[in-house]
C-alpha positions as CSV (number, residue, x, y, z in Angstrom):
1,M,7.1,-2.9,-17.0
2,I,8.6,-3.9,-13.6
3,I,6.1,-4.5,-10.9
4,H,7.2,-2.7,-7.8
5,A,5.1,-3.9,-4.9
6,H,5.5,-4.8,-1.2
7,M,3.7,-7.2,1.2
8,G,3.3,-7.3,4.9
9,G,3.3,-10.4,7.1
10,E,6.1,-12.8,8.0
11,M,7.5,-13.9,4.6
12,A,10.5,-11.6,4.7
13,Y,11.3,-12.6,8.2
14,M,11.1,-16.3,7.4
15,M,13.3,-15.8,4.3
16,K,16.0,-14.2,6.4
17,M,15.8,-16.9,9.1
18,A,16.2,-19.5,6.4
19,G,19.2,-17.7,5.1
20,Y,17.9,-16.0,2.0
21,D,17.8,-12.3,0.9
22,S,15.9,-13.0,-2.3
23,I,14.1,-15.7,-4.2
24,I,14.2,-15.9,-8.0
25,V,11.8,-18.2,-9.8
26,E,12.5,-19.0,-13.4
27,G,10.6,-21.0,-16.0
28,K,7.2,-22.7,-15.7
29,A,6.3,-26.0,-14.0
30,P,4.4,-28.5,-16.2
31,N,1.8,-28.9,-13.4
32,P,0.8,-26.9,-10.3
33,V,3.5,-26.8,-7.6
34,Y,4.5,-25.1,-4.5
35,I,8.0,-24.3,-3.4
36,R,9.0,-25.6,0.0
37,I,12.0,-24.0,1.8
38,K,13.3,-25.1,5.2
39,D,16.7,-23.6,5.7
40,D,19.0,-25.3,3.2
41,E,16.3,-27.7,2.1
42,V,14.6,-26.5,-1.1
43,S,12.1,-28.6,-3.0
44,I,9.3,-28.3,-5.5
45,E,6.2,-30.1,-4.4
46,D,3.0,-31.1,-6.2
47,A,0.1,-28.7,-5.7
48,T,-2.4,-30.2,-8.2
49,N,-5.0,-30.8,-5.6
50,M,-4.6,-27.1,-4.4
51,W,-5.2,-25.6,-7.8
52,G,-8.6,-23.9,-7.8
53,K,-8.5,-23.4,-4.1
54,T,-8.6,-20.1,-2.3
55,T,-5.5,-18.6,-0.7
56,R,-6.9,-19.5,2.7
57,E,-7.7,-23.1,1.7
58,A,-4.3,-23.6,0.0
59,S,-2.4,-22.2,3.0
60,K,-4.3,-24.5,5.4
61,M,-3.6,-27.5,3.2
62,I,0.1,-26.7,3.2
63,A,0.1,-26.2,7.0
64,D,-1.5,-29.6,7.3
65,I,1.2,-31.2,5.2
66,E,4.3,-29.3,6.3
67,G,3.4,-28.1,9.8
68,K,2.0,-24.9,11.2
69,E,5.5,-23.4,11.7
70,F,5.8,-22.9,7.9
71,N,4.7,-19.5,6.6
72,T,2.9,-19.6,3.3
73,T,2.4,-17.1,0.5
74,A,-0.2,-18.3,-1.9
75,I,-2.3,-17.2,-4.9
76,G,-6.0,-17.7,-5.4
77,Q,-8.1,-18.2,-8.5
78,A,-7.3,-14.7,-9.7
79,G,-3.6,-15.4,-10.0
80,E,-4.3,-18.9,-11.5
81,N,-6.3,-17.3,-14.2
82,L,-3.7,-14.6,-14.9
83,V,-6.0,-11.7,-13.9
84,N,-4.0,-8.5,-14.2
85,L,-5.5,-7.3,-10.9
86,S,-4.3,-10.3,-8.9
87,C,-2.0,-10.6,-5.9
88,M,-0.1,-13.0,-3.7
89,I,-1.4,-13.3,-0.1
90,N,0.8,-14.0,2.9
91,A,-0.6,-15.4,6.1
92,A,-4.2,-15.2,4.8
93,S,-4.5,-11.4,4.7
94,H,-1.2,-9.6,3.7
95,S,-1.3,-8.6,0.0
96,G,1.5,-8.1,-2.4
97,G,-0.3,-6.2,-5.1
98,G,0.3,-5.1,-8.6
99,G,-0.3,-8.3,-10.6
100,T,2.1,-10.5,-8.6
101,G,-0.5,-13.2,-8.5
102,A,-0.6,-13.5,-12.2
103,V,3.2,-13.8,-12.4
104,M,3.0,-16.8,-10.0
105,G,0.1,-18.2,-11.9
106,S,2.0,-18.0,-15.2
107,K,4.5,-20.3,-13.7
108,N,2.0,-22.8,-12.3
109,L,3.3,-21.7,-8.9
110,K,0.5,-21.9,-6.3
111,A,2.5,-21.0,-3.2
112,I,5.9,-20.6,-1.5
113,T,6.1,-21.9,2.0
114,I,9.1,-21.2,4.2
115,Y,10.4,-22.2,7.7
116,G,13.7,-20.7,8.8
117,T,15.3,-21.7,12.0
118,G,18.4,-19.5,11.8
119,S,19.0,-16.0,13.0
120,V,20.4,-12.6,12.0
121,K,23.9,-12.1,13.2
122,I,24.5,-8.6,14.5
123,S,27.6,-6.8,15.4
124,D,26.5,-4.8,18.4
125,S,23.5,-6.3,20.3
126,K,23.7,-3.7,23.1
127,K,23.4,-0.9,20.6
128,I,20.3,-2.6,19.0
129,F,18.7,-2.9,22.4
130,E,19.3,0.8,23.1
131,L,18.1,1.9,19.7
132,N,14.9,-0.2,20.2
133,N,14.1,1.5,23.5
134,Y,15.0,5.0,22.1
135,V,12.8,4.6,19.0
136,M,9.8,3.2,20.9
137,K,10.0,5.6,23.9
138,E,10.8,8.8,22.1
139,L,10.2,8.6,18.4
140,M,7.5,6.1,17.2
141,G,3.8,7.1,17.1
142,S,1.1,4.9,15.7
143,N,0.1,3.7,12.3
144,N,1.1,6.3,9.7
145,N,3.3,7.6,12.5
146,H,0.4,9.6,13.9
147,V,2.1,11.2,16.9
148,V,-1.0,12.5,18.8
149,P,-4.0,10.6,20.1
150,S,-7.4,10.8,18.4
151,T,-9.1,12.0,21.6
152,E,-8.2,14.4,24.4
153,R,-6.0,12.7,26.9
154,P,-4.4,14.2,30.0
155,W,-0.9,13.3,28.9
156,A,-1.2,14.9,25.4
157,E,-0.8,18.5,24.4
158,F,-2.7,18.0,21.1
159,H,-5.2,15.6,19.7
160,D,-6.7,15.0,16.3
161,P,-9.9,13.0,15.4
162,G,-8.2,11.7,12.3
163,S,-5.3,10.1,14.2
164,R,-4.9,6.4,14.2
165,W,-3.6,6.5,17.8
166,T,-7.1,5.5,18.8
167,G,-6.6,3.4,21.9
168,R,-8.2,4.9,25.0
169,P,-10.0,3.9,28.2
170,G,-13.4,2.4,27.4
171,L,-12.4,1.2,23.9
172,T,-12.3,-2.6,23.9
173,W,-11.4,-5.7,22.1
174,G,-14.9,-7.2,22.7
175,A,-14.2,-10.6,21.2
176,A,-10.8,-11.2,22.9
177,D,-10.1,-14.7,24.2
178,G,-11.1,-14.8,27.9
179,G,-13.4,-11.7,27.7
180,A,-13.3,-8.1,26.6
181,V,-10.0,-6.2,26.9
182,D,-10.1,-2.5,27.6
183,T,-7.3,-0.9,25.6
184,G,-6.8,1.9,28.1
185,D,-4.2,4.6,27.7
186,A,-0.9,4.0,25.9
187,P,1.1,7.3,26.4
188,P,4.6,7.7,25.0
189,G,7.3,5.9,27.0
190,E,5.1,3.0,28.3
191,L,6.4,0.2,26.2
192,N,4.2,-2.6,27.5
193,K,1.1,-0.7,26.3
194,F,2.4,0.2,22.9
195,G,0.4,-2.5,21.1
196,Y,-2.9,-0.9,22.3
197,R,-2.3,2.4,20.5
198,C,-3.7,1.6,17.0
199,Q,-7.2,0.3,17.0
200,K,-7.4,0.2,13.2
201,A,-10.7,-1.8,13.0
202,Y,-12.4,0.9,15.1
203,K,-10.8,3.6,13.0
204,D,-12.1,2.1,9.8
205,F,-15.4,0.6,10.9
206,G,-16.5,2.6,13.9
207,P,-17.9,1.5,17.3
208,L,-19.9,-1.4,15.7
209,S,-16.6,-3.2,15.2
210,E,-15.6,-3.3,18.9
211,K,-17.7,-6.3,19.9
212,Y,-16.2,-8.3,17.0
213,T,-12.5,-7.3,17.5
214,V,-10.3,-10.2,18.8
215,K,-7.1,-8.2,18.8
216,M,-4.8,-6.1,16.7
217,S,-2.3,-8.1,14.6
218,G,0.4,-7.0,12.2
219,C,3.7,-7.8,10.7
220,T,6.7,-9.6,12.2
221,S,8.2,-7.7,15.2
222,C,6.3,-4.5,14.6
223,P,4.9,-3.0,17.9
224,V,2.3,-0.9,15.9
225,R,-0.4,-3.5,15.5
226,C,-2.5,-2.2,12.7
227,Y,-4.4,-5.3,11.5
228,G,-7.8,-5.5,13.1
229,V,-8.6,-9.2,13.6
230,L,-12.4,-9.7,13.5
231,D,-14.5,-12.7,14.5
232,L,-18.0,-12.7,13.0
233,P,-19.2,-16.3,13.2
234,F,-22.6,-15.5,11.8
235,M,-21.0,-14.4,8.5
236,E,-19.9,-18.0,7.9
237,E,-23.6,-18.8,7.4
238,E,-23.6,-16.3,4.5
239,G,-20.6,-18.0,2.9
240,Y,-17.8,-15.8,4.1
241,A,-14.7,-16.4,6.3
242,P,-15.8,-16.1,10.0
243,V,-12.4,-14.6,10.9
244,A,-10.5,-12.1,8.8
245,A,-8.1,-9.3,9.1
246,N,-7.2,-6.2,7.1
247,T,-5.9,-2.7,7.5
248,C,-6.3,-0.6,4.5
249,M,-8.5,0.3,1.4
250,P,-10.6,-2.9,1.2
251,N,-11.9,-2.0,4.7
252,F,-14.0,0.8,3.2
253,E,-14.0,0.7,-0.6
254,Y,-16.1,-2.3,-1.8
255,G,-19.2,-1.6,0.3
256,A,-19.8,1.6,-1.6
257,I,-20.8,-0.4,-4.7
258,L,-24.1,-1.1,-3.1
259,P,-26.7,1.7,-3.0
260,K,-27.6,0.8,0.6
261,P,-25.9,-2.2,2.3
262,K,-28.4,-4.3,4.2
263,D,-28.1,-4.4,8.0
264,Y,-27.5,-7.8,9.6
265,K,-27.6,-7.8,13.4
266,E,-28.3,-4.2,14.2
267,E,-29.2,-0.9,12.6
268,G,-26.3,0.6,10.7
269,D,-24.0,-2.4,10.5
270,G,-24.6,-2.9,6.8
271,A,-21.6,-0.9,5.4
272,F,-19.2,-2.4,7.9
273,L,-20.3,-6.0,7.1
274,A,-20.5,-5.4,3.4
275,N,-16.8,-4.3,3.4
276,Y,-15.9,-7.2,5.6
277,A,-17.6,-9.7,3.3
278,A,-15.9,-8.1,0.2
279,F,-12.4,-7.8,1.5
280,S,-12.3,-11.4,2.9
281,T,-13.6,-12.6,-0.4
282,A,-10.9,-10.6,-2.3
283,D,-8.2,-12.0,0.0
284,D,-9.5,-15.6,-0.6
285,L,-9.4,-15.1,-4.4
286,G,-6.1,-13.2,-4.4
287,L,-7.9,-10.3,-6.2
288,W,-6.2,-7.0,-5.9
289,E,-8.4,-3.9,-5.8
290,N,-5.7,-1.5,-7.2
291,Y,-6.0,0.8,-4.2
292,G,-9.7,1.3,-4.8
293,E,-9.7,1.4,-8.6
294,L,-11.5,-2.0,-9.0
295,P,-14.5,-1.3,-6.7
296,N,-14.6,2.3,-8.0
297,T,-14.7,1.0,-11.6
298,I,-17.5,-1.5,-10.8
299,K,-19.5,1.3,-9.2
300,Y,-18.8,3.7,-12.0
301,F,-19.9,1.3,-14.7
302,I,-23.1,0.4,-12.9
303,E,-24.1,4.0,-12.0
304,N,-23.3,5.4,-15.4
305,G,-25.2,2.7,-17.3
306,I,-22.0,1.4,-19.0
307,L,-22.2,-2.1,-17.6
308,E,-25.5,-2.6,-19.4
309,K,-24.0,-1.4,-22.7
310,I,-20.9,-3.6,-22.6
311,L,-22.4,-6.9,-21.4
312,P,-24.4,-9.2,-23.6
313,A,-28.0,-9.1,-22.5
314,E,-27.9,-12.7,-21.2
315,E,-24.8,-12.0,-19.1
316,Y,-26.2,-8.7,-17.8
317,N,-29.5,-10.3,-16.8
318,D,-27.6,-13.1,-15.1
319,L,-26.1,-10.8,-12.6
320,P,-28.0,-11.0,-9.2
321,W,-29.6,-7.6,-9.4
322,D,-32.1,-8.6,-6.7
323,L,-29.1,-8.8,-4.3
324,Y,-27.9,-5.4,-5.5
325,E,-31.3,-3.8,-4.7
326,A,-31.4,-5.6,-1.4
327,G,-27.9,-4.3,-0.5
328,D,-26.6,-7.8,-0.1
329,P,-22.7,-8.0,-0.5
330,A,-23.3,-11.4,-2.2
331,F,-23.8,-9.2,-5.3
332,I,-20.2,-7.9,-4.9
333,R,-19.0,-11.5,-4.3
334,D,-20.6,-12.7,-7.5
335,I,-18.7,-10.1,-9.5
336,Q,-15.5,-10.8,-7.7
337,Y,-15.7,-14.5,-8.6
338,R,-16.6,-13.7,-12.2
339,I,-13.5,-11.5,-12.5
340,A,-11.2,-14.0,-10.7
341,E,-12.4,-16.9,-12.9
342,K,-12.4,-14.8,-16.1
343,R,-16.0,-15.5,-16.7
344,G,-17.8,-13.3,-19.2
345,E,-17.2,-9.8,-20.5
346,I,-17.5,-8.4,-17.0
347,S,-14.2,-10.1,-16.1
348,H,-12.4,-7.5,-18.1
349,L,-13.0,-5.0,-15.3
350,G,-10.1,-6.9,-13.7
351,D,-7.7,-6.0,-16.5
352,G,-6.8,-2.7,-14.8
353,A,-8.0,0.9,-15.6
354,Y,-5.7,1.4,-18.6
355,Y,-6.9,-1.7,-20.4
356,V,-10.5,-1.1,-19.3
357,N,-10.3,2.4,-20.9
358,E,-8.7,1.0,-24.1
359,R,-11.3,-1.7,-24.4
360,Y,-14.3,0.5,-24.0
361,K,-12.8,3.8,-25.2
362,D,-15.7,4.8,-27.5
363,L,-18.3,4.3,-24.8
364,L,-16.3,6.0,-22.1
365,E,-15.7,9.2,-24.2
366,G,-12.6,10.2,-22.2
367,K,-14.6,10.5,-19.0
368,Y,-13.6,7.4,-17.1
369,L,-9.9,7.9,-16.5
370,N,-10.6,11.6,-15.8
371,S,-13.3,10.9,-13.2
372,Q,-12.4,11.9,-9.7
373,Q,-14.8,9.2,-8.6
374,V,-12.7,6.5,-10.1
375,S,-9.6,8.2,-8.7
376,V,-7.1,7.1,-11.3
377,I,-4.2,9.5,-11.2
378,S,-2.2,8.3,-14.2
379,P,-3.3,7.8,-17.8
380,L,-1.4,4.5,-17.5
381,G,-4.0,3.4,-15.1
382,W,-2.8,3.4,-11.6
383,S,-5.0,4.7,-8.8
384,K,-4.3,7.7,-6.6
385,H,-2.9,6.3,-3.4
386,H,-1.7,9.6,-2.0
387,G,-1.4,12.5,-4.3
388,N,-2.3,16.2,-4.6
389,E,-4.4,16.1,-1.4
390,C,-1.2,15.3,0.5
391,A,1.2,18.3,0.8
392,A,0.4,19.6,-2.6
393,Q,3.1,19.0,-5.3
394,V,5.1,16.9,-2.8
395,G,2.4,14.2,-2.7
396,A,1.6,14.5,-6.3
397,L,5.2,14.1,-7.5
398,T,5.5,10.8,-5.6
399,N,3.3,9.3,-8.2
400,I,5.7,9.7,-11.1
401,F,8.3,7.3,-9.7
402,Y,6.4,4.0,-9.9
403,N,4.3,1.9,-12.3
404,R,1.4,1.5,-9.9
405,D,-0.1,3.5,-7.0
406,C,2.8,5.0,-5.1
407,M,3.0,2.8,-2.0
408,T,4.8,5.7,-0.3
409,H,3.7,7.0,3.1
410,T,6.8,9.0,4.0
411,V,5.0,12.3,3.3
412,V,1.6,11.1,4.5
413,N,3.2,10.3,7.8
414,V,4.0,14.0,8.1
415,W,0.9,15.5,6.6
416,G,-1.4,13.4,8.7
417,S,0.6,13.3,11.9
418,G,-2.0,15.2,13.8
419,L,0.3,18.0,14.9
420,P,-0.9,21.6,14.3
421,Y,0.6,23.2,11.3
422,D,2.4,25.9,13.4
423,V,4.2,23.1,15.3
424,L,4.8,20.9,12.2
425,N,6.0,23.5,9.7
426,P,9.3,24.6,11.5
427,I,10.3,21.0,11.8
428,I,9.8,20.3,8.1
429,E,11.4,23.5,7.0
430,G,14.4,22.6,9.2
431,Y,14.8,19.4,7.3
432,F,14.1,20.6,3.7
433,G,14.0,24.4,3.6
434,K,11.5,27.2,3.6
435,G,8.2,26.6,2.0
436,A,8.5,22.8,2.0
437,L,5.1,22.2,3.6
438,D,1.9,24.1,2.8
439,K,-1.1,24.4,5.0
440,P,-3.9,22.0,4.0
441,K,-5.9,23.5,1.1
442,A,-3.7,26.6,1.1
443,Y,-1.2,25.7,-1.5
444,T,1.7,27.7,-2.9
445,P,3.7,27.4,-6.2
446,I,6.5,24.8,-6.4
447,N,9.8,25.6,-4.7
448,D,13.1,24.0,-3.9
449,G,12.0,22.9,-0.4
450,K,9.1,20.9,-1.8
451,I,11.4,19.2,-4.3
452,K,13.8,18.1,-1.6
453,F,10.8,16.9,0.5
454,A,9.4,14.9,-2.4
455,K,12.8,13.3,-3.2
456,F,13.3,12.4,0.5
457,G,9.9,10.7,0.5
458,V,10.6,8.3,-2.3
459,V,14.2,7.6,-1.3
460,R,13.2,6.6,2.2
461,Q,10.4,4.5,0.9
462,W,12.9,2.6,-1.2
463,L,15.2,2.2,1.7
464,H,12.4,0.9,3.9
465,D,11.3,-1.7,1.3
466,S,14.9,-2.8,1.1
467,F,15.2,-3.1,4.8
468,T,11.8,-4.7,5.2
469,L,10.7,-1.8,7.4
470,C,7.2,-0.5,7.3
471,N,6.9,2.8,5.5
472,W,3.6,3.3,7.3
473,V,5.6,3.8,10.5
474,W,9.1,4.9,9.3
475,P,10.9,7.2,8.9
476,M,11.0,8.8,12.3
477,T,10.5,12.3,11.0
478,L,8.5,13.3,14.0
479,S,8.1,12.4,17.6
480,P,5.1,12.2,20.1
481,V,7.3,13.7,22.8
482,K,6.7,17.3,23.7
483,E,10.1,17.7,25.3
484,R,11.7,17.0,21.9
485,G,9.6,19.7,20.3
486,Y,7.9,16.8,18.4
487,K,11.0,16.5,16.2
488,G,12.1,13.0,15.2
489,D,15.4,11.6,14.2
490,L,16.2,10.8,10.5
491,T,19.5,9.1,11.3
492,V,18.0,6.1,13.1
493,E,18.1,3.8,10.0
494,A,21.8,4.5,9.6
495,Q,22.4,3.8,13.3
496,Y,20.7,0.5,13.0
497,M,22.7,-0.4,9.9
498,S,25.9,0.5,11.7
499,A,25.0,-1.6,14.8
500,I,23.9,-4.6,12.7
501,T,26.8,-4.7,10.2
502,G,29.6,-3.3,12.3
503,E,30.3,-0.9,9.4
504,E,29.8,2.8,10.0
505,W,27.0,4.2,7.9
506,T,25.9,7.8,7.8
507,M,22.4,8.9,6.9
508,E,23.7,10.4,3.6
509,E,25.4,7.2,2.6
510,L,22.3,5.1,3.3
511,D,20.1,7.5,1.3
512,F,22.6,7.3,-1.6
513,A,22.4,3.5,-1.5
514,A,18.6,3.6,-1.5
515,E,18.5,6.1,-4.4
516,R,20.6,3.7,-6.5
517,G,17.5,1.4,-6.5
518,L,15.3,4.3,-7.7
519,Q,17.7,5.1,-10.5
520,L,17.6,1.5,-11.6
521,L,13.8,1.5,-11.5
522,R,13.7,4.6,-13.7
523,A,16.1,3.0,-16.2
524,T,13.8,0.0,-16.4
525,Q,10.9,2.3,-17.1
526,V,12.7,3.9,-20.0
527,L,13.5,0.4,-21.3
528,G,10.0,-0.9,-20.8
529,L,8.3,2.0,-22.6
530,N,11.1,2.1,-25.2
531,T,11.3,5.9,-25.0
532,T,13.3,8.6,-23.2
533,D,10.2,10.9,-23.1
534,M,9.2,10.0,-19.5
535,R,7.7,13.4,-19.0
536,N,4.9,12.7,-21.5
537,E,4.8,8.9,-21.7
538,H,4.9,8.1,-18.0
539,D,4.7,11.0,-15.6
540,Q,1.5,12.9,-16.6
541,F,-1.6,13.1,-14.4
542,T,-5.2,12.6,-15.4
543,D,-7.2,15.8,-16.0
544,W,-9.3,15.7,-12.8
545,V,-6.2,16.6,-10.8
546,Y,-6.3,20.0,-12.6
547,D,-10.0,20.3,-13.3
548,M,-11.5,19.4,-10.0
549,E,-13.4,21.9,-7.8
550,P,-14.3,24.2,-10.7
551,D,-15.4,27.0,-8.5
552,F,-11.8,27.5,-7.4
553,K,-8.6,28.4,-9.1
554,A,-5.3,26.7,-8.2
555,F,-3.6,28.2,-5.2
556,E,-6.8,29.7,-3.9
557,E,-7.4,28.9,-0.3
558,G,-9.9,26.0,0.1
559,T,-8.9,23.8,-2.8
560,I,-6.4,21.0,-3.5
561,K,-6.5,21.3,-7.3
562,M,-3.2,21.6,-9.1
563,D,-2.0,24.0,-11.8
564,R,-0.7,22.5,-15.1
565,E,2.1,25.1,-15.7
566,D,3.2,24.8,-12.1
567,M,3.3,21.0,-12.2
568,D,5.3,21.2,-15.5
569,K,7.8,23.3,-13.7
570,A,7.8,20.8,-10.8
571,Y,8.7,18.0,-13.2
572,T,11.7,19.9,-14.5
573,M,12.8,20.6,-10.9
574,I,12.5,17.1,-9.7
575,Y,14.3,15.8,-12.8
576,K,17.2,18.1,-12.0
577,E,17.2,17.0,-8.4
578,M,17.3,13.3,-9.5
579,G,20.0,14.0,-12.1
580,W,17.7,13.2,-15.0
581,D,17.5,15.0,-18.3
582,E,15.4,18.1,-17.5
583,E,13.4,18.0,-20.7
584,T,12.6,14.2,-20.8
585,G,13.0,12.9,-17.3
586,A,15.2,10.1,-18.4
587,P,18.4,9.2,-16.5
588,T,21.6,10.5,-17.9
589,R,24.8,8.5,-18.4
590,A,26.5,10.7,-15.8
591,T,23.9,10.0,-13.2
592,L,23.8,6.2,-13.8
593,E,27.6,6.0,-13.6
594,K,27.5,8.1,-10.4
595,F,25.5,5.2,-8.9
596,G,27.7,2.5,-10.3
597,L,25.2,1.6,-13.0
598,N,27.6,1.8,-15.9
599,D,26.3,-1.5,-17.4
600,V,22.7,-0.1,-17.3
601,A,23.9,3.0,-19.1
602,D,25.6,0.9,-21.8
603,E,22.4,-1.1,-22.3
604,L,20.3,2.0,-22.7
605,E,22.7,3.5,-25.1
606,S,22.8,0.4,-27.2
607,K,19.0,0.9,-27.7
608,N,19.3,4.6,-28.2
609,L,17.6,5.2,-24.9
610,L,20.0,7.7,-23.3
611,P,19.1,11.4,-23.5
612,A,21.2,13.3,-26.1
């Protein structure tokens, strides 16, 4: 089926500056190549000597040839060897997941490198300037649009320890050029301090990371700098990159494979450095962790004795178990390389959860996919990104729209904003209706407000991917400003669109345009699965969602478990809201034609894939 993935970094910006909205690569090169784009100049260059190199090595080789102004997206050994869980990597650390690396590898395409010297022509530059100031002063919070600080501050009415607005006096970039930088306070309205708000390395790794933090980096033009750049020169002696950056799951998933990660420089730094070693290796190899599924699977197979059963004795004994017992992340690196290079039976753990389950079904006895520890939410094998723990049915329903973990933060940005429920709830009910947002672990049955909230989440995510806006920050549902009652502004994207194009766009018109993409994706899913029965063939959840926390019943206070009958009703309601057949969840001809997708409806009908 269609891979729907996104990637941070600078590639989208460089594409636009070079004058391109999309890149389509057809066919397969006879030998390894990279595509070079500089404005109107497009060429296919030899990459034979780059094949077998890591993403970091290949990117540096291209920079040495073309110049440092070129921005490169490359694959590593995982993509070259067509590993299902492979990705493309932009600027050494930004991942485009979901198997994109294998797609490039299948074409012998090592990299795409771009340098654009153009610009984006906008209709109303004054309005853009005003909007930028408005958004940054009154609407934008931190990463995940957390709109309160993590610690008590004199300027904040509320605080939340879980917030990613972590900057504060005394919190430093200890490895900054020229000496440590105190991040200080960055209250709303102070634009020159905006980039100090999100100390994501500190959030993920704790105080031990401060002395190694160079700065916060991020994607083009974003003021929310959520990529913690770490400088650990002593890790180079261990065979790892001395400088690396990341912002998400790899920061805290891989290290859990080891029973007790070894300490390096001081007591307690083992988990931090094990994760650093593993994520920098994964980025080098272009090995995608499927939002935690790959490290969870490795851990599950080891701890449940499955690895010993599936591997030939020689291969099992060849694994560096002494390193495992010592808590050395070189054990994880060894497995990562075996998977990326497709060496041995263990490499099949990189096939993805669905294929892992199919391959070892008799041994797994139905327990693997249904294990909360592995955290796979779909029988088709994608991991839970954000699901039933996030706003109940609202977060859960997000997972039925895609063919991988739902890279949708729209709802999470609300649920985890840090605002007290009594402040948050009236805002969300004002947008979507009564009952749209439950209290954490105090869920209620499905209702119309939740359905509207769920649809809003995926529509805006599609819009943001189309705009190349970060759905970790957008939409501006909320605000950090008390005087606004913490309410955001959902019309901002339409205001930008109007100012840029000179055409008047309303919020409703823009949401309609974004939903068109979702309708097309759903049609491709019907086509890919060759069935209209999306309810049963695509949208179902694994059992742990309903069977977790056995001491509780669904809707009892204190649990996030879901109820099967209630979720079945939720499917019917979201299908109706999307204009899909209420029994099957497949798009109807009337809905496809409503969005101008008449040719898509004709194609599905020719294959008997339109609902009766």
